N, C-alpha and C positions, 0 to 999 in steps of 0.2 A: 750670601749677603744681599743678593739682588731682591729677595723677598722682603727684606727689611726696608730697602730703599723704596720699593713699590708701596709698601705699607705707609711709609712716611709721606710719600707723594699723595696717597689717598687722603691723608689728613688735611690736605689743602682744601678739599671740598667743604667739610664742616667749618673750617677756619674762615673761608670766604663768606659762607652763609651767615656765620656768627657776626662777622664784621659788618656785613650789609645790614643785618637786623639791628645791631647796636646803633649804627650811624643813623639809620632810618628812625629809630625810636628817639634818639637824641634830637635830631632835626625836627621831629614831629612835635616835641614838647617845648622847643625854644620859641620865644615870641617873635612876631613879625611874619611876613610873607614875601615871596619874590616879587609879586606885583608892585607892592609899595616901595620895595628897595630898588627895583629897576626903573620904574616910571617916575619915582619921586614923590615926596609927601604932598605936593600940591595937586596931584592928579585926582580927578573925580573918582569917587568910590566905585561907580559903575564900571569905569575903564579898568580899575584895579581888579575888580571881581572877574571881569571878562578875561583879563590876562591870566589870572590864576586858574581859571577854568580851562583856558586854551592849553596850558602846559600840564594839566592834570594834577595841579597842586591840591585841589579841593576833594580829590577822591579819598575814600577811607584809607586808613593806614595800611590795613592788611591787603587791600586791593592794590595800592601802589607798590607794596613790597612784593606781592606775588607777580605783578606785571613786570617789575624790574628784573627779578630773578629769572623769569621765563625768557625775557629778551636777552639777558646776559648769557644764559646757558644754551638756548636753542639757536638764537640768531647772532650771538656774539656781538650784541649791540648794547653799548653803555648809555644810550640815550642822546638827547640834544640839550645843549647848554641853555639854561633859561636866559642868560645874559647875551651871549653872542649868537645864538641860534645856529651854532656849528656842531658838527659831530664831536662828541666828547672825546673819544679815543684819539682822533686826529689832533685835537687841541692839546691834550695832556701828554701824548707820547713823546714829542720832541722835548718837552720840559722834564719829563721823567728820565730820559737819557742823560740830560745835563745833571740832574740831581744824583743819579747813579755814578756818573763820572766823578763828581765832586766828592761823594761819600767814599768811593773806593780809593781815591787819592788820599783822603783824610785817614782812612784805616791803614793804608800802606805806610804813610808817614808816621802814624802813631806806633805801628809795630816796628818800623825801622829805627825809631828813636828809643822807644820804651823798653823793648825786649833785650837788645844788646846791653843797654845801660843797667838793666836789672840783673843780668848775668854777671856783668863786671862788678857790680856792687855786692852781690852775694859772695862771689869768690874772694873779694877783698874786704870782708866785713870789718867794720870799725876803723877803716882807713879813710883818707880823704876821698878816695874813689867811692866810698859808701856814704860818708856824712854829707858831702855837698849835694850829690844827686838826690839823696833822701829828703833833705830840707827843701830843695827846689820842687820835688814831686809833691810834697805836702802842700806847698803854696800854689802850684799850678793846677792841681786837681780841682781846686775850688775857684779857679779864676774864670770869670764869665767870658763866654765866647765873643760877645759884642765888644767888650773892652779890649780883648786881644785883637779884634779886627781893626779897631780905631788905632791901636798902637802900630800895627803892621802898616796901615795906611800912611801914618806919619813917617815911619822909617823908610819903607820901600818906595813910596810914591812921592811924598813931599821932600824928604831929606835926600835920599839916594837917587830918586827918579829912575828906578830900575823897572818897575812894574806899573801897569795901568791901574788907575783907581777904581775902575769898574770893569765888568765882564764885557769883553769885546767879541765873544764867540770863538776865541782861540784858546790854546792850552795855557798861555801865560796869564790869561785872565782868571784862571782857576787856581793859580799857585797861592795867592794870599788867602782866598776863602778856605782852601784846603788846610793851610797852616793854622788858620784861626780855629777851625773845628777839630784839628788833630792834636793840639797841645794838651788839653785836659785828658783825652783818652790815652795819650802817651804817658802821662804821669800815672794813670791807673794801671796801664800795662807794666810800667816799671815796678810798681808796688806788688802787683800780682806775681810777676816773674821773680822778684827778689824773695818774697815769702815762700813761694813754691820751691825755689832753689835751695833756700836755707833748710826747709823741711826735709828735702831729699838728701841733702848733704849729711844730715844727722842720722840717716838710716844705717842699719847694721851692715847691709851689703856694701855700702861705700867704705866703711871702716875695714871690712874684710878685703875689698879690692886694694885698698892702700896697704894693708898688712902684707899682701902677697907681692907687693912691689910694682903694681900697675902704675904707669906714669900718670901724673896728676892731670895732664891734658886729656888723657883717655878716660880717666875717672869722671871728669866734668862733662865732657862732650858726649860720651857714649853711655854712661850709666846715669848720671844725675840729670842731665838735660832732658833725656827722653821721658823720664818719669815726672819731671816738673812741668812738662809742656801741656798736659791735659787741662788744668784750670786756666792756663794762659790762652789756649785755643778758644775756650768758652768765652773768656773775656773779650777777645778780639772779635768773635762772632757777634756778641751782644753789642759791642761798641759800634759795629756796622749798622745794626738796626737802629740804635739811638742816633747815629749820625744822619741816617736817611730822614728820620723824623725831625731832628734838631737842626738840620742844615738851613732851615728857614731864616735863622738869624743872620748867617753869613750871606744868604741869598739877598736879604734885604739891604745889608750894609754895602755889599759890592754890586748890587743891581744885577744879580744872576737870575736868569729866567728859568727857575727851577719849579718843580711841582709843589714844594712846600709853600713858597710864596704865593703860588696860584691858589692853593687851597685856602690859605689865610685870607687872601683878597676876596674870594668868592663866598666865604662865610658871611660877610657883610650883606651879600645879596641873597643868601639862602639858596645858592645855586646847587641844589642837591645832586644832580647828575655829576657835576665836576667833583664835588666833595667826596661822594661815595666811590666813584671810579678811582680817584687818586688814592684814597685810603685802601682800596682793594689792591691796587698795584704795589703799594708799600708793604701791605701784609703778606702778599705773595713773595716778594723779595726777601722779607725777613724770614719767612718759613723755609725758603730754599737755602738761605744762609745757615740756618740751624740744621738743616739736613746735611749740608756740606760739612759742618762741624762734627756731626755724628760719624760721617764717613771718615774724616781725618782721625777721629778717635780710634777707629778700627785699625788704621795703618800705624798709629803710634803705639797703641797698647795691644800686644799679641793676645792677651787674655780676652779682650772683647772680640777680636777676630776669631778666636777659637770658639767662643760662645755662638757667634753667628754661623760658624761651620757646623756645629752640633745641631743648631736649630734647623738649619737647612736640610740636614740629613734626616 
């Protein structure tokens, strides 16, 4: 299996190069320039041109892309921000860790809420344990995160006065943002878990186990759940990637200093080093999560593990 893991890790290289190329191409065709955005519209054109020249913005597209990739690979240098004149990695890394913490909290809450409720709903199909959560899941799956954030602000901050209304740098400041971004994925986890469980319950091996007198608890937890978890694991992994990208809404509402809000703010100034480096870190995290999902597949499904063993031999 280690060969498969190394192969997937090697896929990071073309992924990163592809991300940088796409972002560079998009930023190159968008109107505006960092000089005008940073210095202001009333600045003389000569000063704007001099600023753009000093940051290398006027270089040809392929030259800029080549220089950036060379610095990133050889010198591990993501460049200098056009706006703050600070090292890009030092500026985005603290915010990146905050976004990761927020996203992982959201994924954990979404899995903790959605998966057990999906199992309970599938086992008790057509009962109130199925009807009520199913209706709630259909409603919450399309509920916008910004509206959830405002509702949570009203309940936990203004009404109950239990949590701070903005991020204070502590764990409690991440509870409401994590809840706001976790509820829609929790509804999706519920639907995926329920449908996978129902499909597995109807299989012949389940009927055979029941006919042999195997206890129902053993049938559900040992036979049904293991086979129903594969699409659920995929859904959880994909939700983490979407939460890392979509956490900007919660970061804006609750004033969380995350990487998503930083990228959105710097788009206004066409701060290419910040935008590209932030996007690269997000793509690396998403790729690693997908690698982890594939590894979990092998531990859940013995057929996949056997295939890896044959490939290795």
